[in-house]
N, C-alpha and C positions, 0 to 999 in steps of 0.2 A: 504494500500500500504506500503510495506516494505521500510524503509528509512535508510539513513546513514548520520551521521553528519560529515561534512567536511568544511574546509575553501573554499573560492572561488577558490583560487589557487590550492588547493589539488583536488577539483572537476574538474578543468580544465585539470590538468595533467592526472587524472584517465580517463576522457573522451577521450582525445587525444590518449591515449594508446590503445584504443579499436576500432580505425578506420581502416577499411580495404577497399580495392577496388577489383573489379573483372572485368577484361577486356575480360573475356571469357575463361580464362585458370585457373580459381580458385582464391580464395581470397589471397591477398598479403597485408602486412602491408603498410598503406598509409603514415603515418608520421614516418619518420626514426629517427629523433632526433631533438634537439633544440640547436641552437647557443645562447650563453649568453655573455653579458657584464653586470656584476652586479653592482648596485649602490644602494643608499638608497631607490630608488623607486621600486625595485623589489627583492632585495636579501632576505628580511625577509618574503615576501609572496610567490612568485613563486619560489624563491631560496630554501626556506624551503621545499616546496612541492616536488621539484625535488631531493633534498637531501634525503628525507625520503622515497619516494615511486615513483621512476621514471618509474617503469615498464620496458617496452622494449625500452624506449626512450633513445638514447645516448645523453649525454650532452657534447657539444663542447664549448671550451673557445675561443671566438672571441677576436680580438685585436682592431678592429675598427668596429663600428656599421654598417656603410655603407658597409664595406668589408665583414662582415659576412652575410649580406643579399644578396650581390652579390654571395657569395659562395652557399647560399641556393637556389638562383635562378638558378645558373648553374647546381646544383645537380638535380633540377626538370626538367630543359630543357634537360639535357643529359639522364635522365630517361624517356623521352618522356611523361612527366607530370603524370607519374604513381606512383611516390613517391615524397614526398615533405619534407621540413624541416620547423620548426618554429623558430622564432628568438625573443628574449626578450632583452630589453634595459631599462635603468633607466629613471626617469622623466627628462624633460627639454632637455638639449643638447644631452643626450644619445638617447632619442627618436627622436629628430630632425635629428640626424645624419643618421637615417634610411630612411629619406624621398627620397633622390636621388635614392637609391636602390629600394625602393617601386615603384617609377615611372618607373624604368628600367624593373621590373617584369611585371607591368601592361601594359606598352607599347608593350612588347613582348608576352603578354598573357600567362605568366608563373605563376603557382600558388605558393604562399608563404604566410605563416601565420605569422603576426607580432603581438607581444604582448608587446607594450610599456607601461612602468609604467606611472602613471598619478598622478596629485595632489590630495589632500584629498577630498573625496566626502562630508565629514562633514563640510569642510572649517574651522574647529576649529583652526588649526595652521597657517592659511593663513597670509601672503604669505610664504609657505614652501620653503625650500632651492631649488633654481633653478626654481621657479615658475615665469612665466611671467604674469603679471596682465593686464587685460583690464578693464579700468574704466567704460566703457559703457556696459560691459557684463561679469560678473564674472564667467559665466559657460564656457567661452572659455579658452582652454589651448593650449599648443603647439601641442597636438595630434589632434586638429581640422584640422591642416594643412594636415593630412593624407587623409582627405575626397577627395581632388582633385586628389590623386594618388592611390586610392584604388577602387577595384570593389565592396567591401562591407566594411562598417565601423560601429562600434558600441562602446559604452562606458558602462561598467558594473558599475552602481551606487548602485545596490543592489545584493546580492549573487544569488537570484533566477532568475535574468535577464540573467545569464550565459547560461541557458538552451536554450532559443530561439536564443540567439546570436550564440552559437556554432552550432546549427542545420543549421542556415542560412549560417554560415561560411563554413560548409562542402558542402552545396548546391553549393556555388560559386566556391570553390576550386576544385570540381569535374566536373564543367561545361565545356565541351569540346568546346563550342561555345563562351563563354564569361567569361574567368577566368582571374586571375591576383592577385595582392596583396590583402589580406584580413587583416584588422586591427581591433583588439579588444583591446581598451584602458582599462587599469586596474588601477584605483585609488589605491594608496598604502595602504590605510586603508581598502578598500573593499577586497583586496586580502587576508587579514588576518581574515576577518569576517566569521563566520560559519553559516551554515543553514542545515536543514535536507532535503537532496536531495533524491528523489525517487531512489531506488537502480536500477530500470529498466533503468534509464537514462544511466547507465554505462555498459549496455550490449554490447556485440560485435556487431558492426554495419558493414555490408557489403554493400558498395555503388556499385551497378552493373552499369557499364558503357556500355550502349547499343548503338552501332554505329547507327547514324541516317540514315535511308534508304531514297533514293530519291523517290519522288512521280512519278509514272509512266507517268503522263501527262507532268511533267517537263522533264523527260528523253526523251520522244517522241519529244517534241519541240526542245530540244537540239540536238538530232540526226538529225532532219530535217534541222536544221540550219547548222550543220557540213556538211551534204550531199550536201548542196547548195554551198559549198566553195571549192576552188581549193588548197589554200595554207594556211592551218591552222597552228598555232604555239601554243604549250603548254607552260605555265609558271608554273614551279614547285616551290611551296612555302613551308613554314614550316609545314603547315597542312598535307603535304604528309608524312613527317617524323613522326609526332605525331600519325598518323593513321597507321603507318607501311605500307604505300601504295606504296613504291618503286617498288616492283614487279609488281603491277597492272599498274603503270605508264609506266614501261619498256615494258610490254606486249601490252599496248594500242598503244604506239609509234611505235612498230614494226609491229603490225597487219595492221595499217592504214598509215604507212609511214609518221608519224607526228613528226617533231623534237620538242625538248623542250629546253628552257633556264631555268636557275636556279636563284632564288633569294638567298640572303645571308643565309636565314633560311632554304631554300630548298636544298642548295648545299650538296652533298654526299648522298642524298636519293637514287641515282643511281650512280655507279662509273663513274668517269669523262671520261674514255675511251670508254664508250658505244657509239655505232654508231650514235644514235639519240640525244645524249646529247651534246648540243652546248656550255654548260658552262654558265658562268655568263652573265646576261642580264641587260641592263640599264646603268645608270651612272657609275657604277663600273663593267660593263660588257665588253665583248671582241668584237673585230671587226666582227667576224663571226656571233655570235648570234644577234648583233645589225643590221647587214646587212639584215638578214632574217626577223627580226622584222619589218623593214621598208617596206617589200613587202608582209607581211602576210595579208590575207583578213579576217582572223578570229583569235582572240586571246582567248585561252582557259585557264583561270586561275584556277589552282587547289591548294586550300589551301593557297592562297596568299592574302595579304591585299592591293596589288597594291599601294605601297608607291611611293613617287616621284622619288626615285632612281631607282625603277623597271621600271617605265613608262617614265623616262626622263621628269618628271614634265608634264606628259600627252602629250608629243610631239614625243615619239619614234615611235609609230605605225601610219605610214603616208599613208598607202594604201587608196585611195579615197573611197573604199567600205568596209573598215574594220569594223567589228562588234566584240562584246565581249560576251563571255560565261564564267560563273564562277561556279565552284563546290566548295562550302564552307559550313562548319558546322554552320557558323554565317550568318543569313539573312542580317545583316548590311554589312558585307564585300562582300557577294555574289552580292549585288546590285550596287557595285561601278562601275564607268564608264558606267552607264546605261546599265549594262550587262543583258543578259538573265540569270536568277539565278536558279541554281539547289542547293537547300539547303540540304546538306548531308555530311556524312563522306566521305573522299577522296577515300578510297579503295572501298567502296560500290558504290559510284557514278561512278567511272571509270569502275567497273565491269558491272554495268547496262548499261552504255552508250556504252561500247564495244559490248555487246550483241545486242543492238539496231542497231548499225552501221553494224554489220555482217549481220543482216537481210536485210539491205539495199545494201549490197555488196559494201561498200564504200572503197575507197583508194584515198589518196591525189594525186595531179598532179605533185609533185616534181619529178625531174629526178636526176641530179647529183649535185643539189645545196647544199644539206646537206653535202655530202662528200667534196665538194669544200670548203665550209665554215669551216669545221673542219680542213682540210689540210692547209688552208690559216692561220688559227689562230695558228696551231701548229708550222708553220714556223715562225710566229711572236714571239711566245713564246720562241722558240729556240734562236732567235736573242736577245731577252731581257735577256735571261739567260747567254748569252755570252758577254755582255757589260763589258768592262774593262776600267778603268780610265787610260788614256795615259799621263795625265799631260800637262804642258805647257812647251814645249822645249825652247821657246824663250819668256822670260817674257815681252819683248817689242812688241811682235807680237800677236794680237788677232786671227789671222788666224790659228795659230797652237794650239789654246786653245781647250781643250776637250769640246764637245757640249753635255750636258746632255739631257735626255728625256724631262724634263721640261726646255726648252731652253729660253734664253732671259731675265732671272730674275737675277740670281746671277752668271752668267757664269764666269765673271772676278774674282770672289771671291773664286772659287773652289780651286785654289792653296793654298789660306790661310787656308781653311778648311782641305785640305789634310795634310798640315804641322802641324796644331794644333792638329788634331785628329790622326795624324800619320797613315793614312789609304789610301788605293787605292781601297777599296771595293765599289761597287755600290749595291744599294738595290735590284735590280732585280736579280743580280747574287747571292746574299746572299740567297734569297728565293729559287732559283733553287737548290742551293747546299743543303739547309736544306731539301727540298722536296725529293731529291734523296738519302739523307743520313740516315734519321730516319726510324724506322720500318713502314711498310706500314699500319699496323693496329693501329699505334699511333694516338691519338686524338690531333688536333691542335685547339687552341682557340684564338680568337682575339675580338676586339671591336671598336677601335677608331683610328683616325689619317689616314695616307696614307696606312697603312698595310691592312685594309679590302679591298680596291680597288685592291691592288697588289695580295692579296691572292685569291680574287674572280676570278681574271683573270688568274693567273699563277699556282695556287695550283692544282696539280693533285691528286684527292682523289681516290686512287686505291681500297679502301675498303669502303663500305657504312657506313654512320654514324660516320665518323672520322673528320668531319669539324664542328666546334662549333663556330659560329660567333654571337655575340650580336650586331645587327645593327638596332633593332627597336628604341633604345634610343641612340645607339652608345656612351656608357658611358665610358669616360676615367676612368681608375681605376678598371674596371670590370675584366680585363684580368687575373691578378694574383690571385685575390680572386676567380674568376670563375674557374681557373685551379684547385684550391683546391676542389671546389664543384664537378667538373668533376671527379677528382681522387676518391672522396668519392663514386661517383656513379659507377665508373669503376676502382676498385682498382687493377685489374690485367693487366692494360694496361698503357703504357707510355703516359704521358700528357705533351704537349708543349704549353706554353703561348707565343705568339708572341706579343711583346709590344714595343712601342716607348719610348724614353727617357722622353717625356712629361708625358705620362700616368704612367710610373714607378714612377716619382717624385710625382704624385698626390696621388697614393695609392698602397702600396705594403706590408702592415702590416701583411696580412694573410700568408706571407711567414713563419712567426714564428709559426703560428698554424700548417702549413704543417710539420714543424720539430717536433713540440710537438706530433702530431698524427702519426709520422712516415709514412706520406703519401707523397711520392716523387713526386714533380712536377719539370718540367724543364722550366726555364725562358730564352727565346731567346730575348735579349734586343738589339734593333737596335738604336744606338745613332747617330743622325745627328745634334746634338747641336741646337735643336730648335723645335718649333711647325711647322714642315715642311708642313703638309697638309694645314694648314690655311695660311701659308706664300704663298703657291701656289695660294690659292683662292684670297687673297688680291691683289697679283701682277697681276693675270690674269684679274682682273677687273679694272686695271688701277692705283691701289694704289702703293706707294713705300713700301718697307719692313719696318715694324715698329712693335716692340713689339712681334715679333714671332721668332727672332733669339735669342739664349742664349748668349748675350754679356754683358760685364760690362758696366757701365755708363761711357760715354766718356767725353772729355773736353767740348763738345757742350751741355752738360746737358742731352743728350739723351742716350738711350741704343744702342750706336753705337761704343763702344770701342772694346777691345780685346775679342775674342771668349772665352767662358768658356770651360775648359776641366775637366770633372767629371769622377772620377774612380768609376763606379757603381759596379764593381766586389768587390772593397774594402768594400763598404757599405754593401753588402750582406754577405760577408765573416764574418763580425762582428756578424751576427746572427747565424752563424754556417753553412751557405750554402756553398756547394762546388762550387767554381767559376773558370771561365776561361776567357781569353781575346783573341779577334781575330781581326786582321786588315788586314789579307791576306786570300786568299782562302784556302791555306794549313793549316793555324792556325785554321780556322773555321772547316774544315773537322776533324782535330785532336781533337778539343774541343767537337764536336758532338759525336765522337767515345768514348771519355773518359767519357762524361756525361752519355752516355748510360750504362756504367759499374757501375755507382754509385748506392748506396742504400739510399741516402738522396737527398733532393732537390738541384738542381743545377741552376747556372746562367751563361750564356755566354754573356759577354759584347762585342758587335760587333760595331765597329766604321764604319759608312758608310757616304758617301758623300751626301749632300743635292741635291735635284732635280734629283735624279737617280731612282726615283720610276716610275711606269707606268703613261702614260698620258691618256687622254680621247680617246674613240673609237666610236665616232659618236652619243653620247647621250648628251643632254643638261640638265642643272640643273638650276632651277629658284631660284635666290638669289636676295637679296635686294640691287640692284645697285642704288646709289644716282641719283635722277632725276636732281639735280642742282649741279654743281661743276665747279671750276675754272680750273680743269685739263682736257686737251683735251683727254687724255687717258680714264679718267672716263666717259666723255661725249660719247666717242666712244663705251665704254662697255655698257652704258645705251641704246644707239641706237640699238646695237646688241641684247640686251635683248628684246626690243620692237619688233624687227623683229621676234624673236623666239616665243614670245607670240602670235603674229598674226597667227602662224601656229599651235599652240598647242590647244588641247581641253580645253574648259573653265570649264568643269565639268565632 
């Protein structure tokens, strides 16, 4: 067997450069590039290999290890899991910084390859710089923490171990049913050690992704179940988008008059204006979709994991005879809610099920309910879009005080916020203006805070695959890093990250990488001077506002002093970003127009009033309300929770 002598790191790079996937339209490069933050744990091994012979791999310079993995995750998500990135970090804190983003990728079932540096396999210099020692087990390193957040994990302690590790890594990275973060820990000494690798190991490998066909018996059983129901409801999940099954879902809905609601991952598989698309469903859903969900006698999940937000913590579907049917490539997810499971690719499953229902001559019993639900929600959406802050004409009269959507929490403090932030903008109006102002084919991205709920309800996706929401982990800090990843995947389109002030503070360092790479992204920053979403949660469950408003420490020793005013535009301008400020509708429209003309990354600092986001629309969320409290409000919240649990499914 012909062999070639390479270091472990050189062999790794050479192998990655030869990986291709074929989804039916011919081979395409699978691994587009590698994000790096170099340190002593990887720069001399993997760094040397990438410098000397990167092949077709593009090397990107990350600024924050978590941020660069978020970018890699967003790249793969926007590429519908058909292209991925690898990420490498140094030993110790560099590697540990990738943990949160690894969990984000795995929770969302998005493939990303992580190559963290590790301590010496020989242990000769132990404890090496940044090594964490465990006196009970010297084989444990920081990288063992990745086991809990990876779909596959391995450590290369000898150069020849690399071969089986990489073959298994590719198996998981290309698994359409059960993928996520793959971690290959690389001790820094082993990275530089050489071995005579079989040359055949580095041949061009084409991983053919064959859509899983549904079993005929499962299709027949599913068709029989649907045929026995009057008011079925489809739930469109992320699997619809990854399988390019939007046209099949659209065709199915129209043939059989079956409406569908969207999860955060499934939104924009089909354009929002389509007649049978009810929009967001569940805790972040709208009134129309949730109303029909309550009367559905069959729920057909397509490519969804049925998370608690989608199902209202298993309380949303309340028809006494409701049953569940799921089409999913994963047997695990297909079996949730005790559903009749059809394990298959979403497009193949919908096609087969459609043929079976046509044979049975099926059509749902809906009459005008679908049209009425869409019209009712559109009217509500227009109301939300038109909300303006009117202020308090009489400071001594609460009767004239503007009442926000989330009322009864900080109503009397809104004049203080308006004066400090110098704004009259409401969050729902801002979103409506953005939606009507940016290009219809632009991609919007979000992840955390109150914005995912507002966007799920209010955002009109006129073009398929233009809505990119990370809500499996809802990770603060994903938004801006993710926008970079989306732009790398779709360089010809405008990309807008909608982010709150809390998430922006947490992580925005990949803004610098976007400038370095000349990849323009647009940051839409909504500043309400606090962690508004969690402030809503604590106050709705009977607690007082504490630790969620951005206030200075007051005379009472608590964070109850003056509101903070932060100039986020100034901070971004320091990086070289083109920035704008908006506190009125006219300023916002002008900023959006000017941002669209720029050829570098932009940021619009928008001051909005708290409590002006959307409220709930008929869905419950199970949270941990204290069972014992001296507060009557907390006691009442606990009793309400008990009542909801009595009506919810227990499994």
